[in-house]
Structures are given as structure tokens and as C-alpha cells.
N, CA, C, O and CB atoms as a CASP TS submission, in Angstrom:
PFRMAT TS
TARGET T0000
AUTHOR 0000-0000-0000
METHOD Language model
MODEL 1
PARENT N/A
ATOM      1  N   MET     1      56.175  30.857 142.989  1.00  0.00           N
ATOM      2  CA  MET     1      55.959  32.045 142.852  1.00  0.00           C
ATOM      3  C   MET     1      57.406  32.169 143.730  1.00  0.00           C
ATOM      4  O   MET     1      57.769  31.463 144.671  1.00  0.00           O
ATOM      5  CB  MET     1      54.436  32.657 143.316  1.00  0.00           C
ATOM      6  N   SER     2      58.313  33.652 142.907  1.00  0.00           N
ATOM      7  CA  SER     2      59.185  33.443 143.218  1.00  0.00           C
ATOM      8  C   SER     2      59.292  34.929 144.478  1.00  0.00           C
ATOM      9  O   SER     2      58.477  35.836 144.645  1.00  0.00           O
ATOM     10  CB  SER     2      60.045  33.141 141.945  1.00  0.00           C
ATOM     11  N   ASN     3      60.699  34.660 145.225  1.00  0.00           N
ATOM     12  CA  ASN     3      60.988  35.836 146.406  1.00  0.00           C
ATOM     13  C   ASN     3      61.102  36.823 145.887  1.00  0.00           C
ATOM     14  O   ASN     3      61.381  37.085 144.718  1.00  0.00           O
ATOM     15  CB  ASN     3      62.125  35.804 147.270  1.00  0.00           C
ATOM     16  N   SER     4      60.782  37.768 147.174  1.00  0.00           N
ATOM     17  CA  SER     4      60.489  39.069 146.750  1.00  0.00           C
ATOM     18  C   SER     4      62.237  39.406 147.353  1.00  0.00           C
ATOM     19  O   SER     4      62.901  38.960 148.288  1.00  0.00           O
ATOM     20  CB  SER     4      58.837  39.956 147.566  1.00  0.00           C
ATOM     21  N   LYS     5      62.465  40.302 146.382  1.00  0.00           N
ATOM     22  CA  LYS     5      64.109  40.708 146.939  1.00  0.00           C
ATOM     23  C   LYS     5      64.495  42.153 146.913  1.00  0.00           C
ATOM     24  O   LYS     5      63.632  42.687 146.217  1.00  0.00           O
ATOM     25  CB  LYS     5      65.310  40.008 145.977  1.00  0.00           C
ATOM     26  N   ARG     6      65.322  43.034 147.301  1.00  0.00           N
ATOM     27  CA  ARG     6      65.410  44.233 148.538  1.00  0.00           C
ATOM     28  C   ARG     6      65.941  44.746 147.458  1.00  0.00           C
ATOM     29  O   ARG     6      66.805  44.012 146.977  1.00  0.00           O
ATOM     30  CB  ARG     6      66.298  44.198 150.169  1.00  0.00           C
ATOM     31  N   LYS     7      65.742  45.812 146.839  1.00  0.00           N
ATOM     32  CA  LYS     7      65.596  47.000 145.619  1.00  0.00           C
ATOM     33  C   LYS     7      67.299  47.309 146.090  1.00  0.00           C
ATOM     34  O   LYS     7      68.243  46.795 145.492  1.00  0.00           O
ATOM     35  CB  LYS     7      64.047  48.677 145.877  1.00  0.00           C
ATOM     36  N   LEU     8      67.437  48.169 147.174  1.00  0.00           N
ATOM     37  CA  LEU     8      68.789  48.292 147.598  1.00  0.00           C
ATOM     38  C   LEU     8      69.048  47.439 148.611  1.00  0.00           C
ATOM     39  O   LEU     8      68.213  46.585 148.906  1.00  0.00           O
ATOM     40  CB  LEU     8      69.133  49.556 147.982  1.00  0.00           C
ATOM     41  N   PRO     9      70.185  47.542 149.257  1.00  0.00           N
ATOM     42  CA  PRO     9      70.958  46.223 149.920  1.00  0.00           C
ATOM     43  C   PRO     9      71.313  47.720 151.484  1.00  0.00           C
ATOM     44  O   PRO     9      72.198  47.957 152.305  1.00  0.00           O
ATOM     45  CB  PRO     9      72.985  45.232 148.504  1.00  0.00           C
ATOM     46  N   ILE    10      70.234  48.193 151.155  1.00  0.00           N
ATOM     47  CA  ILE    10      70.794  48.903 152.868  1.00  0.00           C
ATOM     48  C   ILE    10      70.011  48.620 154.091  1.00  0.00           C
ATOM     49  O   ILE    10      68.953  49.153 154.428  1.00  0.00           O
ATOM     50  CB  ILE    10      70.748  50.641 152.949  1.00  0.00           C
ATOM     51  N   LEU    11      70.704  47.674 154.724  1.00  0.00           N
ATOM     52  CA  LEU    11      70.377  46.866 156.102  1.00  0.00           C
ATOM     53  C   LEU    11      70.789  47.613 157.588  1.00  0.00           C
ATOM     54  O   LEU    11      71.514  48.608 157.616  1.00  0.00           O
ATOM     55  CB  LEU    11      71.270  45.388 156.030  1.00  0.00           C
ATOM     56  N   PRO    12      70.165  46.926 158.925  1.00  0.00           N
ATOM     57  CA  PRO    12      70.346  47.358 159.962  1.00  0.00           C
ATOM     58  C   PRO    12      72.258  46.968 160.131  1.00  0.00           C
ATOM     59  O   PRO    12      72.859  46.221 159.358  1.00  0.00           O
ATOM     60  CB  PRO    12      69.136  46.676 160.981  1.00  0.00           C
ATOM     61  N   ASN    13      72.777  47.564 161.105  1.00  0.00           N
ATOM     62  CA  ASN    13      74.203  46.847 161.368  1.00  0.00           C
ATOM     63  C   ASN    13      74.328  45.860 162.301  1.00  0.00           C
ATOM     64  O   ASN    13      75.291  45.112 162.474  1.00  0.00           O
ATOM     65  CB  ASN    13      75.183  47.730 161.780  1.00  0.00           C
ATOM     66  N   CYS    14      73.039  45.918 163.038  1.00  0.00           N
ATOM     67  CA  CYS    14      73.641  44.868 164.274  1.00  0.00           C
ATOM     68  C   CYS    14      72.216  43.827 164.508  1.00  0.00           C
ATOM     69  O   CYS    14      71.298  44.437 163.960  1.00  0.00           O
ATOM     70  CB  CYS    14      74.147  45.944 166.087  1.00  0.00           C
ATOM     71  N   LEU    15      71.744  42.694 165.017  1.00  0.00           N
ATOM     72  CA  LEU    15      70.951  41.980 165.130  1.00  0.00           C
ATOM     73  C   LEU    15      69.625  42.164 164.926  1.00  0.00           C
ATOM     74  O   LEU    15      68.686  41.681 164.294  1.00  0.00           O
ATOM     75  CB  LEU    15      71.146  41.656 165.941  1.00  0.00           C
ATOM     76  N   SER    16      69.879  43.023 165.675  1.00  0.00           N
ATOM     77  CA  SER    16      68.074  43.496 166.057  1.00  0.00           C
ATOM     78  C   SER    16      66.929  43.714 165.058  1.00  0.00           C
ATOM     79  O   SER    16      66.746  44.860 164.647  1.00  0.00           O
ATOM     80  CB  SER    16      67.992  44.952 166.728  1.00  0.00           C
ATOM     81  N   VAL    17      66.517  43.189 164.834  1.00  0.00           N
ATOM     82  CA  VAL    17      65.383  43.241 163.981  1.00  0.00           C
ATOM     83  C   VAL    17      64.458  44.376 164.174  1.00  0.00           C
ATOM     84  O   VAL    17      64.042  44.689 163.059  1.00  0.00           O
ATOM     85  CB  VAL    17      64.669  42.070 164.114  1.00  0.00           C
ATOM     86  N   SER    18      64.001  45.056 164.992  1.00  0.00           N
ATOM     87  CA  SER    18      62.805  46.287 164.842  1.00  0.00           C
ATOM     88  C   SER    18      63.353  47.499 166.273  1.00  0.00           C
ATOM     89  O   SER    18      63.924  46.967 167.225  1.00  0.00           O
ATOM     90  CB  SER    18      60.696  45.382 165.221  1.00  0.00           C
ATOM     91  N   GLU    19      63.213  48.496 166.297  1.00  0.00           N
ATOM     92  CA  GLU    19      63.163  48.963 167.200  1.00  0.00           C
ATOM     93  C   GLU    19      61.537  49.769 167.929  1.00  0.00           C
ATOM     94  O   GLU    19      61.361  50.889 168.409  1.00  0.00           O
ATOM     95  CB  GLU    19      64.241  49.627 166.900  1.00  0.00           C
ATOM     96  N   LYS    20      60.808  48.879 167.770  1.00  0.00           N
ATOM     97  CA  LYS    20      59.088  49.185 168.256  1.00  0.00           C
ATOM     98  C   LYS    20      59.421  49.103 169.821  1.00  0.00           C
ATOM     99  O   LYS    20      59.051  50.109 170.426  1.00  0.00           O
ATOM    100  CB  LYS    20      57.628  47.740 167.663  1.00  0.00           C
ATOM    101  N   ALA    21      60.055  48.099 170.626  1.00  0.00           N
ATOM    102  CA  ALA    21      59.766  48.318 171.875  1.00  0.00           C
ATOM    103  C   ALA    21      60.467  49.500 172.855  1.00  0.00           C
ATOM    104  O   ALA    21      60.100  49.918 173.954  1.00  0.00           O
ATOM    105  CB  ALA    21      59.959  47.127 172.344  1.00  0.00           C
ATOM    106  N   GLU    22      61.619  49.870 172.018  1.00  0.00           N
ATOM    107  CA  GLU    22      62.491  50.829 172.591  1.00  0.00           C
ATOM    108  C   GLU    22      61.205  51.829 172.138  1.00  0.00           C
ATOM    109  O   GLU    22      60.433  52.403 172.906  1.00  0.00           O
ATOM    110  CB  GLU    22      64.269  51.031 171.933  1.00  0.00           C
ATOM    111  N   LYS    23      61.206  51.859 170.929  1.00  0.00           N
ATOM    112  CA  LYS    23      60.136  53.322 170.819  1.00  0.00           C
ATOM    113  C   LYS    23      58.920  54.064 171.479  1.00  0.00           C
ATOM    114  O   LYS    23      58.662  55.251 171.678  1.00  0.00           O
ATOM    115  CB  LYS    23      59.574  53.261 169.826  1.00  0.00           C
ATOM    116  N   GLN    24      58.008  52.374 171.848  1.00  0.00           N
ATOM    117  CA  GLN    24      56.648  52.413 172.663  1.00  0.00           C
ATOM    118  C   GLN    24      57.499  53.011 174.085  1.00  0.00           C
ATOM    119  O   GLN    24      57.114  54.076 174.569  1.00  0.00           O
ATOM    120  CB  GLN    24      55.668  50.581 172.852  1.00  0.00           C
ATOM    121  N   LEU    25      58.383  52.446 174.561  1.00  0.00           N
ATOM    122  CA  LEU    25      59.020  52.891 175.728  1.00  0.00           C
ATOM    123  C   LEU    25      59.362  54.274 175.774  1.00  0.00           C
ATOM    124  O   LEU    25      58.729  55.162 176.346  1.00  0.00           O
ATOM    125  CB  LEU    25      60.124  52.181 175.943  1.00  0.00           C
ATOM    126  N   ALA    26      60.256  54.362 175.223  1.00  0.00           N
ATOM    127  CA  ALA    26      60.270  55.929 174.868  1.00  0.00           C
ATOM    128  C   ALA    26      59.174  57.206 175.047  1.00  0.00           C
ATOM    129  O   ALA    26      59.280  58.304 175.594  1.00  0.00           O
ATOM    130  CB  ALA    26      60.442  55.904 173.559  1.00  0.00           C
ATOM    131  N   ASN    27      57.982  56.481 174.267  1.00  0.00           N
ATOM    132  CA  ASN    27      56.598  57.576 174.035  1.00  0.00           C
ATOM    133  C   ASN    27      56.067  57.813 175.543  1.00  0.00           C
ATOM    134  O   ASN    27      55.855  58.826 176.209  1.00  0.00           O
ATOM    135  CB  ASN    27      55.104  56.782 172.941  1.00  0.00           C
ATOM    136  N   ARG    28      55.929  56.227 175.818  1.00  0.00           N
ATOM    137  CA  ARG    28      55.198  56.632 177.131  1.00  0.00           C
ATOM    138  C   ARG    28      56.177  57.256 178.268  1.00  0.00           C
ATOM    139  O   ARG    28      55.526  57.820 179.147  1.00  0.00           O
ATOM    140  CB  ARG    28      54.463  55.291 177.759  1.00  0.00           C
ATOM    141  N   LYS    29      57.277  57.284 178.423  1.00  0.00           N
ATOM    142  CA  LYS    29      57.599  58.426 178.697  1.00  0.00           C
ATOM    143  C   LYS    29      57.716  59.645 179.201  1.00  0.00           C
ATOM    144  O   LYS    29      57.809  60.198 180.297  1.00  0.00           O
ATOM    145  CB  LYS    29      57.578  58.492 178.429  1.00  0.00           C
ATOM    146  N   LEU    30      57.677  59.944 177.861  1.00  0.00           N
ATOM    147  CA  LEU    30      57.046  60.908 177.152  1.00  0.00           C
ATOM    148  C   LEU    30      56.057  61.288 177.256  1.00  0.00           C
ATOM    149  O   LEU    30      55.934  62.498 177.446  1.00  0.00           O
ATOM    150  CB  LEU    30      57.007  60.804 176.278  1.00  0.00           C
ATOM    151  N   ARG    31      54.842  60.416 177.179  1.00  0.00           N
ATOM    152  CA  ARG    31      53.444  60.713 177.571  1.00  0.00           C
ATOM    153  C   ARG    31      52.993  61.419 179.334  1.00  0.00           C
ATOM    154  O   ARG    31      52.187  62.197 179.845  1.00  0.00           O
ATOM    155  CB  ARG    31      52.752  59.166 177.338  1.00  0.00           C
ATOM    156  N   ARG    32      54.247  60.433 179.755  1.00  0.00           N
ATOM    157  CA  ARG    32      54.237  60.733 181.500  1.00  0.00           C
ATOM    158  C   ARG    32      54.984  62.122 181.873  1.00  0.00           C
ATOM    159  O   ARG    32      54.636  63.115 182.511  1.00  0.00           O
ATOM    160  CB  ARG    32      55.174  59.390 182.429  1.00  0.00           C
ATOM    161  N   LEU    33      55.611  61.924 181.512  1.00  0.00           N
ATOM    162  CA  LEU    33      56.646  63.471 181.297  1.00  0.00           C
ATOM    163  C   LEU    33      55.509  64.653 181.439  1.00  0.00           C
ATOM    164  O   LEU    33      55.221  65.518 182.266  1.00  0.00           O
ATOM    165  CB  LEU    33      57.574  63.655 179.362  1.00  0.00           C
ATOM    166  N   VAL    34      55.020  64.190 180.142  1.00  0.00           N
ATOM    167  CA  VAL    34      54.036  65.751 179.206  1.00  0.00           C
ATOM    168  C   VAL    34      52.769  65.502 180.766  1.00  0.00           C
ATOM    169  O   VAL    34      52.798  66.343 181.665  1.00  0.00           O
ATOM    170  CB  VAL    34      52.879  65.185 176.535  1.00  0.00           C
ATOM    171  N   LYS    35      52.025  64.594 180.830  1.00  0.00           N
ATOM    172  CA  LYS    35      50.566  64.411 181.681  1.00  0.00           C
ATOM    173  C   LYS    35      51.449  65.277 183.056  1.00  0.00           C
ATOM    174  O   LYS    35      50.795  66.196 183.550  1.00  0.00           O
ATOM    175  CB  LYS    35      49.836  62.232 182.062  1.00  0.00           C
ATOM    176  N   GLU    36      52.641  65.066 183.573  1.00  0.00           N
ATOM    177  CA  GLU    36      52.933  65.605 185.153  1.00  0.00           C
ATOM    178  C   GLU    36      52.666  66.803 185.095  1.00  0.00           C
ATOM    179  O   GLU    36      51.759  67.300 185.763  1.00  0.00           O
ATOM    180  CB  GLU    36      54.363  65.500 185.795  1.00  0.00           C
ATOM    181  N   ARG    37      53.694  67.717 183.979  1.00  0.00           N
ATOM    182  CA  ARG    37      53.958  68.932 183.555  1.00  0.00           C
ATOM    183  C   ARG    37      52.894  69.870 183.264  1.00  0.00           C
ATOM    184  O   ARG    37      52.887  71.051 183.613  1.00  0.00           O
ATOM    185  CB  ARG    37      54.656  68.807 182.575  1.00  0.00           C
ATOM    186  N   LEU    38      51.721  69.090 182.398  1.00  0.00           N
ATOM    187  CA  LEU    38      50.713  70.022 181.916  1.00  0.00           C
ATOM    188  C   LEU    38      50.192  70.545 183.473  1.00  0.00           C
ATOM    189  O   LEU    38      49.981  71.709 183.815  1.00  0.00           O
ATOM    190  CB  LEU    38      49.428  69.207 180.825  1.00  0.00           C
ATOM    191  N   SER    39      50.029  69.037 184.472  1.00  0.00           N
ATOM    192  CA  SER    39      49.528  69.837 185.797  1.00  0.00           C
ATOM    193  C   SER    39      49.565  71.061 186.959  1.00  0.00           C
ATOM    194  O   SER    39      48.772  71.640 187.701  1.00  0.00           O
ATOM    195  CB  SER    39      49.626  69.262 186.296  1.00  0.00           C
ATOM    196  N   ASP    40      51.635  71.082 186.487  1.00  0.00           N
ATOM    197  CA  ASP    40      51.958  72.547 186.560  1.00  0.00           C
ATOM    198  C   ASP    40      52.763  73.236 185.856  1.00  0.00           C
ATOM    199  O   ASP    40      53.915  72.973 185.512  1.00  0.00           O
ATOM    200  CB  ASP    40      52.336  72.841 187.541  1.00  0.00           C
ATOM    201  N   SER    41      51.870  74.482 185.569  1.00  0.00           N
ATOM    202  CA  SER    41      51.941  75.466 183.851  1.00  0.00           C
ATOM    203  C   SER    41      53.166  76.003 184.047  1.00  0.00           C
ATOM    204  O   SER    41      53.588  76.684 183.112  1.00  0.00           O
ATOM    205  CB  SER    41      50.668  76.968 183.450  1.00  0.00           C
ATOM    206  N   LYS    42      53.945  75.875 185.124  1.00  0.00           N
ATOM    207  CA  LYS    42      55.516  76.448 185.606  1.00  0.00           C
ATOM    208  C   LYS    42      56.230  76.023 184.037  1.00  0.00           C
ATOM    209  O   LYS    42      56.886  76.785 183.327  1.00  0.00           O
ATOM    210  CB  LYS    42      56.426  75.367 187.356  1.00  0.00           C
ATOM    211  N   TYR    43      55.909  74.684 183.770  1.00  0.00           N
ATOM    212  CA  TYR    43      57.539  73.972 182.933  1.00  0.00           C
ATOM    213  C   TYR    43      57.471  73.640 181.758  1.00  0.00           C
ATOM    214  O   TYR    43      56.425  73.077 181.435  1.00  0.00           O
ATOM    215  CB  TYR    43      58.175  72.600 183.435  1.00  0.00           C
ATOM    216  N   GLU    44      58.401  73.825 180.813  1.00  0.00           N
ATOM    217  CA  GLU    44      58.184  74.004 179.643  1.00  0.00           C
ATOM    218  C   GLU    44      57.470  71.837 179.448  1.00  0.00           C
ATOM    219  O   GLU    44      57.281  70.763 180.018  1.00  0.00           O
ATOM    220  CB  GLU    44      59.945  74.813 178.735  1.00  0.00           C
ATOM    221  N   LEU    45      57.413  72.435 178.476  1.00  0.00           N
ATOM    222  CA  LEU    45      56.931  70.079 177.941  1.00  0.00           C
ATOM    223  C   LEU    45      58.450  70.145 177.464  1.00  0.00           C
ATOM    224  O   LEU    45      59.178  71.017 176.989  1.00  0.00           O
ATOM    225  CB  LEU    45      55.160  69.313 175.829  1.00  0.00           C
ATOM    226  N   PRO    46      58.603  68.526 177.890  1.00  0.00           N
ATOM    227  CA  PRO    46      59.902  68.185 177.070  1.00  0.00           C
ATOM    228  C   PRO    46      59.615  67.803 176.009  1.00  0.00           C
ATOM    229  O   PRO    46      58.459  67.841 175.587  1.00  0.00           O
ATOM    230  CB  PRO    46      60.768  67.257 177.525  1.00  0.00           C
ATOM    231  N   ASP    47      61.321  67.031 174.880  1.00  0.00           N
ATOM    232  CA  ASP    47      61.180  67.017 173.960  1.00  0.00           C
ATOM    233  C   ASP    47      61.329  65.422 173.697  1.00  0.00           C
ATOM    234  O   ASP    47      61.593  64.854 174.756  1.00  0.00           O
ATOM    235  CB  ASP    47      61.874  67.972 173.447  1.00  0.00           C
ATOM    236  N   LEU    48      61.256  64.726 172.832  1.00  0.00           N
ATOM    237  CA  LEU    48      61.088  63.146 173.159  1.00  0.00           C
ATOM    238  C   LEU    48      62.817  63.433 173.379  1.00  0.00           C
ATOM    239  O   LEU    48      63.076  63.683 174.556  1.00  0.00           O
ATOM    240  CB  LEU    48      60.316  61.743 171.661  1.00  0.00           C
ATOM    241  N   LYS    49      63.672  63.436 172.725  1.00  0.00           N
ATOM    242  CA  LYS    49      65.329  63.155 172.751  1.00  0.00           C
ATOM    243  C   LYS    49      65.646  63.841 174.051  1.00  0.00           C
ATOM    244  O   LYS    49      66.810  63.590 174.365  1.00  0.00           O
ATOM    245  CB  LYS    49      66.322  63.874 171.348  1.00  0.00           C
ATOM    246  N   GLU    50      64.920  64.766 175.090  1.00  0.00           N
ATOM    247  CA  GLU    50      65.083  64.885 176.276  1.00  0.00           C
ATOM    248  C   GLU    50      65.199  63.867 177.276  1.00  0.00           C
ATOM    249  O   GLU    50      65.861  63.633 178.287  1.00  0.00           O
ATOM    250  CB  GLU    50      64.339  65.517 176.514  1.00  0.00           C
ATOM    251  N   VAL    51      64.155  63.281 176.483  1.00  0.00           N
ATOM    252  CA  VAL    51      63.592  61.671 177.478  1.00  0.00           C
ATOM    253  C   VAL    51      64.496  60.362 177.202  1.00  0.00           C
ATOM    254  O   VAL    51      64.699  59.461 178.016  1.00  0.00           O
ATOM    255  CB  VAL    51      61.766  61.031 176.915  1.00  0.00           C
ATOM    256  N   SER    52      65.075  60.456 175.674  1.00  0.00           N
ATOM    257  CA  SER    52      65.345  59.095 175.824  1.00  0.00           C
ATOM    258  C   SER    52      66.599  59.044 174.657  1.00  0.00           C
ATOM    259  O   SER    52      66.377  60.173 174.219  1.00  0.00           O
ATOM    260  CB  SER    52      63.890  58.055 175.554  1.00  0.00           C
ATOM    261  N   SER    53      67.583  58.635 173.954  1.00  0.00           N
ATOM    262  CA  SER    53      68.362  58.558 173.179  1.00  0.00           C
ATOM    263  C   SER    53      68.100  57.300 172.414  1.00  0.00           C
ATOM    264  O   SER    53      68.065  56.332 173.174  1.00  0.00           O
ATOM    265  CB  SER    53      69.480  58.729 173.735  1.00  0.00           C
ATOM    266  N   ASN    54      67.865  56.935 170.896  1.00  0.00           N
ATOM    267  CA  ASN    54      67.834  56.010 170.778  1.00  0.00           C
ATOM    268  C   ASN    54      69.800  55.558 170.180  1.00  0.00           C
ATOM    269  O   ASN    54      69.918  54.569 169.457  1.00  0.00           O
ATOM    270  CB  ASN    54      66.463  55.877 169.966  1.00  0.00           C
ATOM    271  N   TRP    55      71.271  56.461 170.621  1.00  0.00           N
ATOM    272  CA  TRP    55      72.054  55.798 170.552  1.00  0.00           C
ATOM    273  C   TRP    55      72.225  54.789 172.160  1.00  0.00           C
ATOM    274  O   TRP    55      73.309  54.543 172.691  1.00  0.00           O
ATOM    275  CB  TRP    55      73.068  56.708 170.038  1.00  0.00           C
ATOM    276  N   ASN    56      71.041  54.399 172.615  1.00  0.00           N
ATOM    277  CA  ASN    56      71.010  53.693 173.854  1.00  0.00           C
ATOM    278  C   ASN    56      70.205  52.313 173.114  1.00  0.00           C
ATOM    279  O   ASN    56      70.140  51.461 174.000  1.00  0.00           O
ATOM    280  CB  ASN    56      70.126  54.632 175.263  1.00  0.00           C
ATOM    281  N   TRP    57      69.687  51.877 172.064  1.00  0.00           N
ATOM    282  CA  TRP    57      68.560  50.994 171.324  1.00  0.00           C
ATOM    283  C   TRP    57      69.809  50.301 171.111  1.00  0.00           C
ATOM    284  O   TRP    57      71.002  50.604 171.064  1.00  0.00           O
ATOM    285  CB  TRP    57      67.434  51.546 169.920  1.00  0.00           C
ATOM    286  N   PRO    58      68.908  48.976 170.971  1.00  0.00           N
ATOM    287  CA  PRO    58      69.930  47.757 169.981  1.00  0.00           C
ATOM    288  C   PRO    58      70.486  47.866 169.147  1.00  0.00           C
ATOM    289  O   PRO    58      71.606  47.391 168.959  1.00  0.00           O
ATOM    290  CB  PRO    58      69.554  46.831 169.410  1.00  0.00           C
ATOM    291  N   LYS    59      69.440  48.956 167.934  1.00  0.00           N
ATOM    292  CA  LYS    59      69.757  48.817 166.630  1.00  0.00           C
ATOM    293  C   LYS    59      70.556  50.347 165.802  1.00  0.00           C
ATOM    294  O   LYS    59      69.883  51.291 165.388  1.00  0.00           O
ATOM    295  CB  LYS    59      68.277  48.366 165.990  1.00  0.00           C
ATOM    296  N   ASP    60      72.065  50.272 165.712  1.00  0.00           N
ATOM    297  CA  ASP    60      72.736  51.127 166.063  1.00  0.00           C
ATOM    298  C   ASP    60      72.788  51.988 163.981  1.00  0.00           C
ATOM    299  O   ASP    60      73.734  52.345 163.279  1.00  0.00           O
ATOM    300  CB  ASP    60      74.303  50.323 167.076  1.00  0.00           C
ATOM    301  N   GLY    61      71.360  51.975 163.766  1.00  0.00           N
ATOM    302  CA  GLY    61      71.337  52.646 162.549  1.00  0.00           C
ATOM    303  C   GLY    61      71.385  51.473 160.771  1.00  0.00           C
ATOM    304  O   GLY    61      71.039  50.342 160.431  1.00  0.00           O
ATOM    305  N   LYS    62      71.704  52.065 160.468  1.00  0.00           N
ATOM    306  CA  LYS    62      71.613  51.186 158.836  1.00  0.00           C
ATOM    307  C   LYS    62      72.596  51.557 158.240  1.00  0.00           C
ATOM    308  O   LYS    62      73.160  52.605 158.551  1.00  0.00           O
ATOM    309  CB  LYS    62      70.373  51.453 157.748  1.00  0.00           C
ATOM    310  N   SER    63      73.272  50.296 156.644  1.00  0.00           N
ATOM    311  CA  SER    63      74.318  50.966 155.830  1.00  0.00           C
ATOM    312  C   SER    63      74.105  50.235 154.465  1.00  0.00           C
ATOM    313  O   SER    63      73.275  49.329 154.390  1.00  0.00           O
ATOM    314  CB  SER    63      75.908  50.809 156.467  1.00  0.00           C
ATOM    315  N   TYR    64      74.656  50.522 153.665  1.00  0.00           N
ATOM    316  CA  TYR    64      74.793  50.282 152.067  1.00  0.00           C
ATOM    317  C   TYR    64      75.595  48.832 152.192  1.00  0.00           C
ATOM    318  O   TYR    64      76.747  48.805 152.623  1.00  0.00           O
ATOM    319  CB  TYR    64      75.804  51.686 151.096  1.00  0.00           C
ATOM    320  N   ARG    65      74.980  47.779 151.832  1.00  0.00           N
ATOM    321  CA  ARG    65      76.143  46.378 151.533  1.00  0.00           C
ATOM    322  C   ARG    65      76.260  46.188 150.261  1.00  0.00           C
ATOM    323  O   ARG    65      75.295  45.961 149.531  1.00  0.00           O
ATOM    324  CB  ARG    65      75.734  44.842 152.085  1.00  0.00           C
ATOM    325  N   SER    66      77.464  46.264 149.868  1.00  0.00           N
ATOM    326  CA  SER    66      77.518  46.027 148.245  1.00  0.00           C
ATOM    327  C   SER    66      77.834  44.370 148.167  1.00  0.00           C
ATOM    328  O   SER    66      77.469  43.648 147.239  1.00  0.00           O
ATOM    329  CB  SER    66      78.934  47.085 147.374  1.00  0.00           C
ATOM    330  N   ASP    67      78.605  43.926 149.365  1.00  0.00           N
ATOM    331  CA  ASP    67      78.856  42.349 149.274  1.00  0.00           C
ATOM    332  C   ASP    67      78.175  41.660 149.218  1.00  0.00           C
ATOM    333  O   ASP    67      78.620  40.516 149.128  1.00  0.00           O
ATOM    334  CB  ASP    67      79.351  41.780 149.979  1.00  0.00           C
ATOM    335  N   PHE    68      76.689  41.818 149.228  1.00  0.00           N
ATOM    336  CA  PHE    68      75.560  40.686 149.282  1.00  0.00           C
ATOM    337  C   PHE    68      75.223  40.397 148.416  1.00  0.00           C
ATOM    338  O   PHE    68      74.934  41.300 147.632  1.00  0.00           O
ATOM    339  CB  PHE    68      74.520  40.779 149.812  1.00  0.00           C
ATOM    340  N   THR    69      75.021  38.902 147.947  1.00  0.00           N
ATOM    341  CA  THR    69      74.739  38.231 147.002  1.00  0.00           C
ATOM    342  C   THR    69      73.316  38.360 146.882  1.00  0.00           C
ATOM    343  O   THR    69      72.612  38.963 147.692  1.00  0.00           O
ATOM    344  CB  THR    69      75.230  37.016 147.107  1.00  0.00           C
ATOM    345  N   ASN    70      72.724  37.504 145.366  1.00  0.00           N
ATOM    346  CA  ASN    70      71.336  37.485 145.101  1.00  0.00           C
ATOM    347  C   ASN    70      70.597  36.606 146.127  1.00  0.00           C
ATOM    348  O   ASN    70      69.412  36.936 146.171  1.00  0.00           O
ATOM    349  CB  ASN    70      71.094  37.005 143.694  1.00  0.00           C
ATOM    350  N   LYS    71      70.873  35.678 146.901  1.00  0.00           N
ATOM    351  CA  LYS    71      70.536  34.801 147.980  1.00  0.00           C
ATOM    352  C   LYS    71      70.203  35.741 149.308  1.00  0.00           C
ATOM    353  O   LYS    71      69.034  35.833 149.681  1.00  0.00           O
ATOM    354  CB  LYS    71      71.794  33.743 148.230  1.00  0.00           C
ATOM    355  N   GLN    72      70.873  36.180 149.749  1.00  0.00           N
ATOM    356  CA  GLN    72      71.108  36.966 151.251  1.00  0.00           C
ATOM    357  C   GLN    72      69.967  38.040 150.871  1.00  0.00           C
ATOM    358  O   GLN    72      69.027  38.298 151.622  1.00  0.00           O
ATOM    359  CB  GLN    72      72.971  37.777 151.640  1.00  0.00           C
ATOM    360  N   LEU    73      70.190  38.694 149.479  1.00  0.00           N
ATOM    361  CA  LEU    73      68.861  39.990 149.467  1.00  0.00           C
ATOM    362  C   LEU    73      67.267  39.536 149.382  1.00  0.00           C
ATOM    363  O   LEU    73      66.321  40.211 148.975  1.00  0.00           O
ATOM    364  CB  LEU    73      69.035  41.027 147.949  1.00  0.00           C
ATOM    365  N   THR    74      67.266  38.417 149.805  1.00  0.00           N
ATOM    366  CA  THR    74      65.875  37.789 149.344  1.00  0.00           C
ATOM    367  C   THR    74      65.698  38.388 150.859  1.00  0.00           C
ATOM    368  O   THR    74      66.505  38.628 151.756  1.00  0.00           O
ATOM    369  CB  THR    74      65.574  35.833 148.812  1.00  0.00           C
ATOM    370  N   LYS    75      64.078  38.538 150.723  1.00  0.00           N
ATOM    371  CA  LYS    75      63.144  39.034 152.378  1.00  0.00           C
ATOM    372  C   LYS    75      62.855  38.287 152.585  1.00  0.00           C
ATOM    373  O   LYS    75      62.183  38.147 153.607  1.00  0.00           O
ATOM    374  CB  LYS    75      61.989  39.885 152.717  1.00  0.00           C
TER
END
């Protein structure tokens, strides 16, 4: 069986594989704040961007990499 290869060489900039843990923590914070503010109807509900910033997460986005060989593009 052959190795699967990436169609486009778009890869993360840092060594972090996933942002799953950071997304879970951010959504937990958001749900907790929404629950607290629903009890007091005076306040507006927060947005996810107000609770956490993805600039503080380990992965700094993705970029197109044209310098990879076919071996490096295998998944």
C-alpha cells in the first residue's frame, strides 16, 4: 500500500500538531461566562474573541511551503 501525500504543501508554522486543547479551554471559559451572565439579565453575552485570543496559542497559523520534497509531503 502506498503512502498518502498532501495535495497542497500548507503546513503549520510551529511544531504544535493541534489546537484542540486550547479550543476546549476557550469554549469552557465562554460557556462559564455565558452561564453567569444569563443569571443577571443586565449584561450582554460575551463573544469567544473577548474570552480568549488565538494569538496566544502554540500554533501560529499555516503557510504554503514550496521547499518540501515528496518524502516530506507524506502524511
